[in-house]
Structure formats: structure tokens, C-alpha cells
C-alpha positions in Angstrom: 84.9 157.8 127.4 87.9 155.9 126.2 91.4 157.7 125.9 93.4 158.1 122.8 96.0 155.9 121.9 99.5 157.4 123.0 102.8 156.9 121.6 105.0 154.7 123.7 107.6 156.9 123.5 105.7 159.6 125.4 105.6 157.5 128.4 107.8 157.8 131.2 110.3 154.9 132.4 108.0 154.0 135.4 104.9 154.0 133.0 106.9 151.7 130.4 107.7 149.4 133.3 104.5 149.0 134.4 103.0 148.6 131.1 105.7 145.8 130.5 104.9 144.0 133.9 101.2 144.4 133.1 101.1 142.9 129.6 103.3 140.2 130.6 100.8 138.8 133.1 97.7 139.7 130.9 98.8 139.5 127.3 96.5 142.4 126.4 96.9 144.8 123.5 99.1 147.8 124.3 96.1 150.3 123.6 93.6 148.7 125.8 96.4 148.0 128.6 97.3 151.8 128.4 93.8 152.8 128.8 93.1 150.4 131.8 96.5 151.3 133.4 95.6 154.9 133.2 92.0 154.4 134.9 94.0 152.7 137.7 96.7 155.4 137.9 99.4 153.3 136.6 98.8 150.7 139.5 99.9 147.5 138.1 98.2 145.5 140.8 94.9 147.1 140.4 95.0 146.9 136.9 95.5 143.3 137.0 92.9 142.7 139.4 90.5 144.7 136.9 91.5 142.6 134.1 90.7 139.2 135.8 87.8 140.3 138.2 86.1 143.1 136.4 86.4 146.8 137.2 84.6 148.1 140.3 81.8 150.9 140.3 84.2 153.7 141.1 87.6 153.1 139.5 89.0 156.6 140.2 88.4 156.2 144.0 90.1 152.7 143.9 93.2 154.2 142.1 93.3 157.4 144.9 92.9 155.0 147.9 95.6 152.7 146.3 98.0 155.8 145.9 97.1 157.1 149.3 97.7 153.5 150.9 100.2 151.9 148.8 100.5 148.1 149.1 103.7 146.9 151.1 106.6 145.9 149.2 107.1 142.4 148.5 109.9 140.8 150.6 112.7 139.3 148.8 112.9 136.4 151.4 110.3 133.5 150.5 108.0 132.3 153.6 106.6 129.1 153.5 104.9 126.5 155.8 107.7 123.9 156.0 105.5 120.8 157.0 102.6 121.6 154.6 104.7 122.2 151.3 107.0 119.3 152.1 104.3 117.0 152.8 102.3 118.3 149.7 105.7 118.2 147.5 106.3 114.5 148.8 102.7 113.3 148.0 102.9 115.1 144.4 106.2 113.4 143.9 105.1 110.0 145.1 102.2 110.2 142.9 104.0 111.2 139.9 106.5 108.3 140.6 103.6 105.9 140.8 102.2 106.9 137.7 105.1 107.9 135.3 108.0 105.6 137.0 109.0 103.8 133.9 109.7 100.0 133.8 112.8 99.6 131.5 113.9 96.4 129.8 117.1 94.5 130.9 120.0 93.1 129.2 120.0 89.3 128.9 122.3 86.8 127.7 121.7 84.1 125.1 121.0 80.5 126.2 124.1 79.0 124.2 126.6 81.2 125.9 129.6 79.2 127.1 130.3 79.1 130.6 133.9 79.8 131.3 135.8 77.3 133.5 139.4 77.9 134.4 141.8 75.2 134.2 142.1 72.8 137.0 145.6 73.9 138.2 144.6 77.4 138.3 141.3 76.6 140.5 143.6 74.8 143.1 145.9 77.8 143.2 142.9 80.3 143.7 140.8 77.9 146.1 141.8 79.9 149.3 141.1 83.3 147.7 137.7 81.8 146.5 137.0 80.7 149.8 137.8 84.1 151.2 135.5 86.0 148.5 132.6 83.6 149.6 132.9 84.4 153.3 132.9 88.2 152.4 129.9 88.0 149.7 128.0 86.1 152.2 128.6 88.4 155.1 127.7 91.2 152.6 124.6 89.5 151.9 123.6 89.1 155.5 124.3 92.9 155.9 122.0 93.4 152.8 119.1 91.4 154.7 119.6 93.2 157.8 119.8 96.5 156.3 117.9 96.7 153.1 119.0 100.1 152.1 122.9 99.0 151.6 122.4 97.2 148.4 120.4 100.0 146.9 123.1 102.5 148.1 125.8 100.3 146.7 123.9 100.2 143.3 123.6 104.0 143.1 127.2 104.7 143.9 129.1 102.2 142.3 130.3 102.4 138.6 127.9 101.0 135.7 130.6 98.4 135.2 130.5 97.2 138.8 126.7 97.2 138.7 126.4 95.2 135.3 129.1 92.7 136.4 127.7 90.3 139.0 129.5 87.0 139.6 127.3 83.9 139.9 128.1 82.6 143.3 124.9 80.5 143.8 126.1 77.7 141.5 123.2 78.0 139.2 123.9 77.7 135.6 123.5 80.6 133.3 120.9 80.0 131.0 118.7 82.0 128.3 115.6 84.1 129.3 113.1 81.3 128.3 114.9 78.5 129.8 115.3 80.7 133.3 111.5 81.0 133.2 111.0 77.3 132.7 113.6 76.5 135.4 111.8 79.0 137.9 108.4 77.6 136.9 109.5 74.2 137.5 111.4 75.0 140.8 108.3 76.7 142.0 106.1 73.9 141.4 108.7 71.3 143.0 108.8 73.6 146.0 105.1 74.5 146.5 103.5 71.5 144.8 100.8 72.1 142.4 99.6 75.6 141.7 97.3 77.8 139.6 99.6 80.7 139.0 99.9 81.2 135.2 103.4 82.2 135.1 104.8 83.3 131.8 107.4 80.8 130.4 109.3 83.4 128.4 111.8 86.3 129.3 110.9 89.8 131.3 111.3 91.5 128.2 109.2 89.5 126.1 106.7 89.7 129.2 107.0 93.3 128.8 106.2 93.1 125.0 103.3 90.6 125.5 101.7 93.1 128.1 102.0 95.8 125.7 100.6 94.0 122.8 97.7 92.4 124.8 96.6 95.5 126.6 97.0 93.7 130.1 98.9 94.5 133.4 102.0 92.6 134.1 102.5 91.4 137.7 106.3 90.8 138.3 107.1 88.5 141.2 110.4 88.5 142.5 111.7 85.8 145.1 114.5 85.5 147.3 115.3 81.7 148.4 117.9 83.3 150.9 114.9 85.4 152.4 113.4 84.0 155.6 109.9 85.1 154.6 109.7 84.2 151.3 108.3 80.6 151.9 105.7 81.7 154.4 104.8 84.7 152.2 104.4 82.3 149.0 102.3 79.6 150.9 100.0 81.8 152.9 99.9 85.1 150.9 100.5 84.3 147.1 98.9 80.8 147.0 95.8 82.2 149.3 92.4 81.2 147.4 91.4 84.8 147.0 94.8 86.0 145.5 94.6 83.0 142.9 90.9 83.8 142.3 91.8 87.5 141.6 94.8 86.7 139.4 93.0 84.1 137.3 89.9 86.0 136.9 89.9 87.0 133.2 88.1 90.2 133.7 91.1 91.6 135.7 93.5 91.1 132.3 96.5 90.0 134.5 99.8 88.4 133.1 102.0 87.1 136.0 105.9 86.7 135.5 108.1 85.5 138.2 111.9 85.3 138.7 114.6 84.0 141.3 117.0 86.9 142.1 119.7 84.2 142.1 119.4 84.3 138.3 120.9 86.9 136.4 118.0 88.4 134.5 115.7 88.5 137.7 118.5 90.3 139.6 118.6 92.9 136.6 115.0 93.1 136.9 115.1 93.7 140.8 117.7 96.5 140.2 115.7 98.0 137.5 112.5 98.0 139.4 114.3 99.5 142.6 113.5 96.5 144.7 114.7 96.9 148.4 113.0 94.3 150.1 111.9 90.5 149.6 109.6 89.1 148.4 108.6 91.8 146.0 105.8 92.3 143.5 105.2 95.0 141.0 102.2 95.9 138.5 103.5 97.3 135.0 101.1 98.6 132.4 101.3 100.2 129.0 101.1 104.1 129.2 100.7 105.6 125.7 100.4 109.1 127.2 104.1 109.0 127.5 105.0 107.1 124.6 103.8 104.4 122.0 106.0 101.9 123.5 106.2 102.9 127.4 105.6 100.8 130.1 105.4 102.0 133.7 105.2 100.7 136.9 101.8 101.7 138.6 101.9 99.6 141.9 104.4 98.0 144.2 104.3 95.4 146.9 107.3 94.9 149.3 107.8 92.7 152.1 105.6 90.3 153.9 101.9 91.3 153.4 98.4 89.7 153.9 96.1 88.1 151.1 93.8 91.2 151.7 96.2 93.7 151.2 97.5 92.0 147.8 94.0 91.7 146.6 93.3 95.3 147.5 96.2 96.7 146.1 95.8 94.9 142.7 92.0 95.8 142.7 92.7 99.5 143.2 95.5 99.0 140.5 93.2 97.2 137.9 90.3 99.6 138.6 92.5 102.8 138.2 94.2 101.5 134.9 91.2 99.5 133.6 89.4 102.5 131.9 92.3 103.6 129.8 93.2 99.8 129.0 89.5 99.7 127.6 89.7 102.8 125.9 93.0 101.5 124.2 91.2 98.3 123.2 88.5 100.0 121.9 90.6 102.2 119.9 92.7 99.1 118.5 89.1 97.4 117.8 88.1 100.4 116.0 91.5 100.6 114.2 91.4 97.1 113.4 87.9 97.2 112.2 88.6 100.3 110.0 92.0 98.6 108.9 89.8 95.3 107.9 87.2 97.5 106.2 89.7 99.5 104.2 91.4 96.0 103.3 87.9 94.7 102.2 87.2 97.8 100.3 90.8 97.7 98.8 90.2 94.0 97.8 86.8 94.8 96.3 88.5 97.9 94.5 91.0 95.6 93.2 88.6 93.0 92.0 86.5 95.7 90.3 89.6 97.0 88.7 90.5 93.6 87.5 87.1 93.1 86.1 87.4 96.5 84.4 90.8 95.8 82.9 89.7 92.3 81.7 86.6 94.0 79.9 88.9 96.8 78.7 91.3 94.1 77.4 88.3 92.1 75.9 87.3 95.3 74.3 90.7 96.3 73.0 91.1 92.7 71.5 87.7 92.8 70.1 88.5 96.2 68.4 91.9 94.9 67.2 90.2 91.8 65.8 87.6 94.0 63.9 90.2 96.2 62.7 92.3 93.2 61.4 89.1 91.9 59.8 88.5 95.4 58.0 92.0 95.4 57.2 92.0 92.0 55.9 88.6 92.7 53.9 90.1 95.6 52.4 93.2 94.0 51.5 91.3 90.8 49.9 89.2 93.8 48.0 92.3 95.7 46.8 93.9 92.5 45.9 90.6 91.3 43.9 90.5 94.7 42.1 94.2 94.4 41.2 93.6 90.8 39.9 90.7 92.0 37.8 92.8 94.9 36.5 95.8 92.6 36.0 93.2 90.0 34.3 91.6 92.3 32.1 95.4 93.9 31.2 96.6 90.4 30.6 93.7 89.4 28.5 94.2 92.7 26.2 98.0 91.6 25.9 97.2 88.2 25.2 94.7 89.1 22.5 97.1 91.0 20.7 99.8 88.1 20.9 97.5 85.3 19.4 99.1 83.4 16.4 97.1 84.0 13.3 95.0 81.4 12.1 96.6 79.4 9.2 95.4 80.0 5.6 94.4 77.5 3.0 97.9 76.6 2.0 98.7 74.9 5.1 97.5 71.6 4.7 98.3 69.9 8.2 96.5 72.6 10.0 94.1 71.5 12.9 90.5 72.4 13.0 89.1 72.7 16.6 85.4 73.5 17.6 85.0 74.8 21.0 81.8 75.1 22.7 81.4 77.8 25.3 79.3 77.5 28.7 77.0 80.1 26.9 76.2 78.1 24.2 78.4 79.7 21.4 80.7 78.1 19.5 84.2 79.0 18.4 85.5 77.6 15.1 89.2 78.1 14.1 92.0 76.8 12.7 95.6 76.3 14.6 99.1 75.5 13.3 100.0 71.8 14.2 103.0 72.9 16.1 101.3 75.2 18.5 101.2 74.7 21.9 97.8 73.6 23.7 97.8 76.7 25.8 97.1 78.4 22.4 93.6 77.2 22.4 92.9 78.2 26.0 94.2 81.7 25.3 91.7 82.0 22.3 88.7 81.0 24.5 90.0 83.5 27.5 90.3 86.4 25.1 87.3 85.3 23.1 85.1 88.2 24.6 87.9 90.8 24.3 88.4 90.0 20.4 84.5 90.3 19.9 84.4 93.9 21.5 87.7 95.1 19.8 86.9 93.8 16.5 89.6 94.4 14.1 91.5 96.8 16.5 94.3 95.4 18.6 95.7 98.3 20.9 99.3 98.1 22.3 99.2 96.6 25.7 102.3 95.2 28.0 102.1 92.3 30.0 101.1 93.1 33.6 104.3 92.7 35.9 104.2 90.0 38.6 101.0 88.3 37.1 100.8 84.9 36.5 97.6 83.7 34.8 95.6 80.9 35.9 92.8 79.6 33.6 89.5 78.9 35.4 88.2 76.3 33.1 89.4 73.2 31.0 89.0 71.7 27.6 87.4 68.3 27.5 86.4 66.1 24.7 83.1 64.6 25.0 83.5 61.3 23.4 85.3 59.8 24.5 85.7 62.3 27.6 89.4 63.5 27.5 90.8 66.3 29.7 93.3 68.4 27.8 95.1 70.0 30.7 97.0 73.3 30.1 99.5 72.4 32.6 100.5 69.3 30.7 101.5 71.2 27.7 102.2 69.8 24.2 101.4 70.6 20.6 97.9 70.8 19.4 98.5 67.7 16.9 100.2 65.6 19.5 97.0 66.2 22.0 94.0 66.7 19.6 95.2 64.9 16.2 93.8 66.5 12.9 90.8 67.9 14.3 88.3 67.8 17.4 85.3 69.1 19.1 85.9 70.4 22.4 83.8 71.5 25.6 84.8 74.3 28.1 84.0 73.4 31.6 84.5 75.8 34.3 86.6 74.8 37.4 85.1 75.4 40.8 87.3 76.5 43.5 86.6 73.6 45.8 87.5 71.5 42.9 90.9 73.4 42.7 91.7 73.2 46.1 90.9 69.2 45.9 93.1 69.0 42.7 96.0 71.1 44.6 95.5 68.5 47.6 95.9 65.5 45.1 98.9 67.1 43.5 100.6 67.9 47.0 100.0 64.3 48.2 101.3 62.9 44.9 104.5 65.0 45.2 
């Protein structure tokens, strides 16, 4: 039966201490922890064992026995097996170094850096000091070959300024990284004839970047011409058929970069890679679990080795890292495929969007053209209606302004007979000095005069309206056209009398007449 919850303030100091210790190990809730500690008679060790291993069949008996035979107090002094612990720590540290030892980049100089040459007089004055310096450097170099730990010890204890400043005492001209690599390859070919090692013809930093970008293993080979075993190792080990076959096998995904430690860049690489013995080779691979751009050293070969040792070492390194590289390649291929698919989808979407925009533009243009046509049609209709109203108003106004027909007392009145298109005939007299436009006005207002009879309402002339007659007056025999634009009095144009015909003017004919008038002008 479960115990009820107890307020923490009701616990004693020892119980509170036991509760805190138990909860720090198990992270259990306080209520459950108090119940389990109570069943264990507040023995923390028994409670922790019950939490992880389960409670036994008789927890009360276990608690009683624990109280009767308490466990011995833990000694403050730590005991350990020095041999086992030291070996385990040594191998674990070595394994961590092999896995996570970074491969840093180096600071290189540009190829166009000028070489400082002191004046000739100073060179003569300092010649004895230069000879002594060369002797001392040669002696230290000999000690470095005999005792390889000395250069490493100097690099660790010396200041960064001394480590970074290394005077070129070999007489080799300082070049850029790419030119230095090309010089190393050329000297290697001259020394060892034709070879099939695919050295990268670029700097160390570019080789690291290429290995990271291509997801390949980079084999860094550092040679020291001053070392006695260099020539033998290169000919018998590095250029051995099995080593060349393994390096050139495309399935192994190996890149090879080589350098002469007499050059500044290769010397810095040797220090960065912690090289203590020549000839030296290291295998570097991209480790994305450290960072997205991290390059780590996963294998080293120092000193004289046999071809089988080199091949076995490289094979183990390739086998242990090839799976991770394949995963990275697959991931990159998937990313590239998804990126290409996304680009294709985006391109298709952009094309579809462009088509939709073009169609929408066409619809807008068609709608705008339709609206313009409707507006133009409405405008033409409104203009036609306004013209008709103005024409009707003008006819009413002109009918009331027609001159009266001359009486019998006017001897020189002109008698005109006008035959309308409907067959009706207008017989009327006109004053001789009246303009011929009066006859046109009579014909234009004939229908209005017949409808109004004797009534003549007062109508004003429409503003802004210029009336144009849609007919002409023609004398049939001989055919003479009396144009209203020509003007003149009736007596001058017609004489004492005449029979005239009304001919309607077509729109095409009006346009032709206007074109001829413009041409004549």
C-alpha cells in the first residue's frame, strides 16, 4: 500500500540529504522517491539499486539487514590499477587524436613577393657572421636528424615569432604555392625518372579544399633531401608497383600532394602535421561531424616503411573512412538532385507564371480594347445624336430666317424650280442679290416648312454647330454644278431663272472631294 505524500518540512536533515542524493542520481519525482526511500529505510544505496534493478521480494528484510550490516564508508583516497588505467587512457587518447586531430591550413606567401638582397658592401662585411651562422645551422640540423625530438621540442618552447620566421638557408628561391608545387614535381621527375604518382600541382591549402570539395582522401607526402633514407624509401617503397597501383586506383578516391621541407610551405606543413621523422606521409579526410569545413588527420606514416605496410595502412584508412565519404557523396547527390529538381520546378513555375502573365496581359488588353470600342461607339452615338439635335435645331432656326419671296412688283426676281429626289418640285422666286446659299437653305428646310405651315416658332442657332449640306444643286442641260462653297448671288450664278436638280452627296464622294481639295492646296 502506497504511503501518503509527506511535506518536505517534516523530514529530518538526514532524510533530506538522502532524498537530494537519491534524486540527483535517479531524477525521480519527490513523492515517489520518498516512498521508495521509506521502503528502503532511507538507505540511499538500496533505494538506487531498487530503482535501476527492481525491488526484491522482501524489501523490509533487505532494509533491516542493511541497517544491521551497514556498508563500509567510502574512502576519500582513490585507488586504481596504474598499468591498466594508464594503458586505457593512452590508447583512448591516441584513438581520439587519430580521429579528431585537425589538419590546419598554413600561411603562404604570394609568388610575386620580392626577395630582399642586401647591398654588396654589407654582404662583404657580414660574410664571416654568415659563415658562422651556416655552420651553427648545419650543426643543429645534424642534431635534429640524430635526435628527432629536438626540432619538435624547439617548436613547442619557442615563441610564435621564432617559429614563424624561418630563414631560407638552402639557396632555394621562395615561390608561390602553385609554382612551388610545380617545382617539386619537376625535381621529383628529374630525380626519379618517369613516375605515375598524380601529385596535385597546387598549394597545400588548395589541396585541402579540393579534398573537401571532392570528398576524397588527401595523402600528404613530405620529403627531406638531407635525410639519408629519403632516396631509398622513394624508390623502393613509394614507387613500388603495389603502392602505385593502390594510389592510382580510382575506387580508393585518393589525392596526393607532395612537398620538399626545404620550401617554406612544406616546412610549415611539417610543423602543422607534427612531423618528427622523415620520410613522412599523412592521410587527411573531411570530417563533417566536427564542422562543415573540418579536415582531420586519420593516418600517419613516419620513417622508413615497406610497401606492404604503406598499402595496409592506406587500405585500413580508406576502409574506415570510405563509408562516411559514401554517405556524404550520397547526401550531396541527393541534395544536388533535389536542388536540380527544385530549379526545374522553379523554372517550370516561372514559365507557367510567364504564360499566365502573358494571358492575363492579353485579356487585359482585349478588355481595354473592348472598353475603348464601347466608349468610341458610345461617343459616336452621342455625337450622332447631338448632330441630329443640332441639325433639327438649325433647320428650325434657318426656316425662320429665310428671306421672304419677292412680290409681283419686283421685276428682276429670279424664278427657280428645284426637283427633289422624292419627285416633288419646289417653285419659288428669289431676290436677285440673294446668295445662292438661300436656295440650299430652302431645299434643306422644305420639310420643316411643310410641317409647320404658317407657324414659325422662335429658335436660336445651335452654338458651335457648322452646318454642311449633304446635297448639291445641278443644272441638267447643260450640266452645271452650283456649289454652295463658291458663293455668289443667284442672278450671277443662275441668271433670270433655271430648273435645278438635287443630287445627294455620298460620303465616299465627299472624302474624294476633300482629298482633291487638299491636293490642290
